[in-house]
C-alpha positions as CSV (number, residue, x, y, z in Angstrom):
1,M,115.1,144.4,128.4
2,N,114.5,140.4,129.1
3,D,111.4,141.3,130.9
4,Y,109.9,143.4,128.6
5,L,110.5,140.6,125.6
6,D,109.0,138.3,127.9
7,A,106.0,140.0,128.5
8,N,105.5,140.9,124.8
9,R,105.9,137.3,123.8
10,T,103.4,136.2,126.5
11,L,101.0,138.7,124.8
12,W,101.6,137.5,121.2
13,N,101.1,134.0,121.8
14,A,97.9,134.5,123.4
15,W,96.7,136.6,121.2
16,T,97.7,133.9,118.2
17,Q,94.8,132.1,118.9
18,L,92.4,135.3,119.2
19,H,93.8,136.5,115.9
20,A,92.9,133.1,113.9
21,E,89.5,133.8,115.2
22,S,89.2,137.3,114.3
23,P,87.4,138.4,111.2
24,F,89.9,141.1,110.9
25,Y,92.0,138.5,109.9
26,D,89.6,136.5,108.1
27,L,91.8,133.0,108.2
28,P,88.7,130.6,106.8
29,G,89.1,133.5,103.4
30,F,92.0,133.1,103.4
31,K,92.2,128.8,103.4
32,A,90.0,129.3,100.5
33,G,92.8,131.5,98.6
34,K,92.2,135.4,99.8
35,S,95.3,136.8,99.8
36,S,95.9,138.7,103.0
37,L,98.2,141.3,101.5
38,R,96.7,145.3,100.9
39,R,97.0,147.2,97.9
40,I,99.6,149.3,99.0
41,E,102.2,146.2,98.9
42,Q,100.7,145.1,96.2
43,A,100.9,147.7,94.2
44,E,104.8,148.5,95.3
45,L,106.2,145.2,96.0
46,G,104.2,142.5,94.2
47,D,105.5,142.4,90.8
48,K,109.2,142.1,92.5
49,V,109.0,138.8,94.3
50,D,108.4,135.7,92.0
51,G,111.2,134.0,91.9
52,K,112.9,135.6,94.9
53,T,114.0,134.5,98.4
54,L,111.8,136.7,100.4
55,L,112.6,136.9,104.7
56,H,109.4,138.2,106.4
57,L,110.3,139.9,109.5
58,Q,107.8,139.6,112.8
59,C,105.4,137.4,110.2
60,H,102.9,136.3,113.2
61,Y,101.5,133.3,112.6
62,G,101.7,133.7,108.6
63,Q,98.8,134.6,106.2
64,D,101.4,137.1,104.8
65,T,104.5,135.2,104.1
66,L,102.2,132.5,102.0
67,S,100.5,135.1,100.7
68,W,103.9,136.2,98.6
69,A,104.6,132.3,98.5
70,R,100.9,132.7,96.6
71,K,103.1,135.4,94.3
72,G,105.9,133.0,93.4
73,A,108.7,134.0,96.2
74,S,110.6,131.6,98.4
75,V,109.7,132.5,101.9
76,T,110.8,131.9,105.3
77,G,109.1,133.7,108.6
78,V,110.4,135.0,111.5
79,D,108.4,135.2,114.7
80,F,109.4,135.7,118.3
81,S,105.7,134.1,119.3
82,P,106.0,130.2,119.2
83,E,102.3,129.6,119.2
84,S,102.6,131.9,116.2
85,I,104.9,129.9,114.5
86,A,103.6,126.9,115.4
87,L,100.4,128.0,113.9
88,A,102.3,129.4,111.1
89,G,103.2,126.0,110.0
90,R,100.2,124.3,110.5
91,L,99.0,126.8,107.3
92,S,101.8,125.6,105.6
93,E,101.2,122.1,105.7
94,E,97.5,122.1,106.1
95,L,97.5,124.3,102.6
96,A,100.8,122.6,101.2
97,I,102.4,126.1,100.4
98,P,106.2,125.7,101.1
99,A,107.5,127.8,103.4
100,T,109.8,127.7,106.5
101,F,109.5,129.4,109.5
102,I,111.4,130.2,112.2
103,C,110.7,131.0,116.1
104,S,113.6,133.5,116.8
105,D,113.8,137.2,118.2
106,I,115.1,139.5,115.5
107,A,118.2,140.0,117.5
108,R,119.3,137.0,117.8
109,L,118.0,135.3,114.2
110,P,122.0,135.7,112.7
111,D,122.6,133.1,115.3
112,V,120.0,130.5,113.8
113,L,119.3,130.9,110.8
114,T,121.5,131.6,107.8
115,G,121.9,133.0,104.1
116,Q,120.7,135.7,102.1
117,F,117.9,136.7,100.7
118,D,116.8,139.0,97.6
119,I,113.8,140.5,99.9
120,V,113.3,141.8,103.0
121,F,109.5,142.4,104.1
122,T,107.8,143.7,107.3
123,S,104.7,145.2,107.5
124,Y,101.9,146.8,109.7
125,G,102.2,147.5,113.4
126,V,106.0,146.2,113.8
127,L,108.6,149.1,114.7
128,H,107.0,149.6,118.2
129,W,107.7,146.4,119.7
130,L,111.4,146.7,118.9
131,S,113.5,148.3,121.4
132,D,117.1,148.4,119.6
133,L,116.3,149.8,115.8
134,R,120.0,150.0,114.8
135,R,120.1,145.8,116.0
136,W,116.7,145.7,113.6
137,G,118.7,147.7,110.8
138,E,121.9,145.7,111.2
139,V,120.3,142.4,111.2
140,I,117.9,143.4,107.7
141,A,121.3,144.8,106.2
142,H,123.2,141.2,107.0
143,F,120.5,138.8,105.6
144,L,119.9,141.3,102.1
145,K,122.4,140.0,99.3
146,P,123.9,142.3,97.3
147,G,121.1,144.0,95.4
148,G,118.1,143.1,97.6
149,V,115.6,145.0,98.5
150,F,114.2,145.7,101.7
151,Y,110.1,147.0,102.1
152,I,108.6,148.4,104.9
153,V,104.9,149.6,105.1
154,E,104.1,150.5,108.2
155,D,101.5,152.9,110.9
156,H,103.2,156.7,110.8
157,P,105.4,157.7,113.9
158,F,103.3,160.9,113.6
159,M,99.7,159.0,114.1
160,R,101.4,157.7,117.0
161,V,101.6,160.6,119.3
162,F,97.5,160.9,119.6
163,H,95.9,159.8,121.9
164,S,93.7,157.2,120.1
165,S,90.8,156.6,122.7
166,D,89.3,160.3,122.3
167,P,86.2,159.9,120.3
168,E,85.8,163.1,119.3
169,R,89.3,164.8,118.1
170,L,92.9,164.0,118.2
171,T,94.5,164.6,121.0
172,V,98.3,164.7,121.7
173,G,99.3,162.5,124.0
174,N,102.4,159.9,123.5
175,P,105.8,160.8,122.4
176,Y,107.0,160.9,119.2
177,F,110.5,160.6,119.9
178,Y,112.6,157.1,121.2
179,S,113.3,156.6,124.7
180,E,115.1,153.4,126.2
181,E,112.6,152.8,128.7
182,P,109.3,151.6,127.2
183,Y,105.6,152.7,127.3
184,E,104.0,150.3,129.4
185,A,100.4,149.7,128.4
186,E,97.4,147.0,129.3
187,M,94.5,146.2,127.0
188,A,91.1,143.4,127.5
189,G,91.5,141.4,124.4
190,S,93.9,142.9,121.1
191,Y,93.4,145.0,118.1
192,A,91.9,142.7,116.1
193,S,89.2,140.6,119.2
194,D,87.7,141.3,122.2
195,T,88.2,139.5,125.7
196,D,87.6,140.3,129.2
197,E,91.3,139.1,130.1
198,L,93.6,142.4,130.6
199,R,97.3,141.9,129.5
200,R,100.1,144.2,130.1
201,F,103.1,144.7,127.2
202,Y,105.2,147.3,126.4
203,L,106.3,149.7,123.4
204,W,109.2,151.8,122.0
205,D,108.3,154.7,119.5
206,H,110.7,155.5,116.9
207,S,110.2,158.8,114.5
208,L,110.8,158.3,110.9
209,G,114.3,160.3,110.6
210,E,115.1,157.5,113.2
211,V,113.9,154.4,110.9
212,I,115.5,156.0,108.0
213,T,119.0,157.0,109.7
214,T,118.7,153.5,110.9
215,L,118.4,151.9,107.4
216,I,121.2,154.5,105.7
217,D,123.6,153.4,109.0
218,A,123.1,149.7,108.3
219,G,124.7,150.4,104.7
220,L,121.6,150.6,102.9
221,R,120.2,153.3,99.8
222,I,117.0,154.7,100.3
223,E,115.0,154.5,97.3
224,F,111.9,155.7,98.2
225,L,109.8,157.0,100.9
226,H,105.7,157.1,100.5
227,E,103.4,158.3,103.0
228,F,99.6,157.6,103.0
229,P,96.4,159.5,105.0
230,V,94.7,156.2,105.2
231,A,95.1,153.2,108.4
232,V,93.8,149.6,108.0
233,R,91.4,149.9,110.9
234,A,90.0,152.6,112.8
235,K,92.9,154.1,115.1
236,F,90.9,156.9,116.0
237,P,86.9,155.9,117.2
238,F,86.0,158.7,114.7
239,L,87.9,157.4,111.4
240,V,85.5,156.7,108.5
241,Q,86.1,153.7,106.8
242,G,85.9,154.2,102.4
243,D,84.2,152.1,99.9
244,D,87.8,150.8,99.6
245,G,88.3,149.9,102.8
246,W,91.2,152.3,104.3
247,W,90.0,154.4,107.0
248,R,90.5,158.0,107.1
249,L,89.8,161.4,108.9
250,P,86.2,162.1,108.5
251,P,85.7,164.6,105.2
252,G,86.7,168.0,106.0
253,E,88.9,167.5,108.9
254,G,92.2,167.7,106.6
255,E,94.5,164.8,106.1
256,I,97.3,163.6,108.3
257,P,99.8,160.7,107.7
258,L,98.5,157.3,108.7
259,L,100.8,155.0,107.0
260,F,104.2,155.2,105.7
261,S,105.9,152.8,102.5
262,L,109.8,152.8,102.7
263,Q,112.1,150.9,99.9
264,A,115.7,150.5,100.5
265,R,118.5,148.5,98.6
266,K,121.9,147.2,99.8
267,P,124.4,148.3,97.6
268,N,126.1,145.7,95.0
């Protein structure tokens, strides 16, 4: 398992600089004051963060973390990539946005971070990097205050069963259910930036039922589950982008869930 984690950490270290230079992340726009948060999480969580403590798991280099700080939250961001956390710290200092950033694997976070938070947040492309979802749920519950809220907006697990390379149609080719043995993949560049360098990484699939049951088993109460027929980028070559910026199946091709959001609360 350590080999898989090390390979993924090496990948995200390399991706940090790529993403800082990628139009997808628009770092110049963020520095100029643009929020990196998307409409779903702003609508469902945005009015709840002012004056609250917020823990952001798998924060990458911290744009969303700092965007929540701009909305009035007292923020702590966590990521297992030293390069990502170093850049996040530099952005916090450069932009004079107070934030704490910690480099840690989620499973070991209770060893290096103390305290509890009003909100635990995570988003967009996070779950399939986790080998142990049960531990993830335990860590979320550990860091939530009684009455605190966990919120996630994420790629829908059903969407991930389809090949992303078929140029014409949805083709089933990936597992939906969890396996201890990860899926091994290679990619030149990343989802946000192109390079010629090929890198290997490892992913785990988690069904929506596993996500929900994990949080319930950790002692949280599910308050809502929403599903959306839109994606944040062209997950498949034939998706079309609407005037609202979201990507969808072409008109007349039906709808499938491409994203989901979920809120759960720790009982008082």
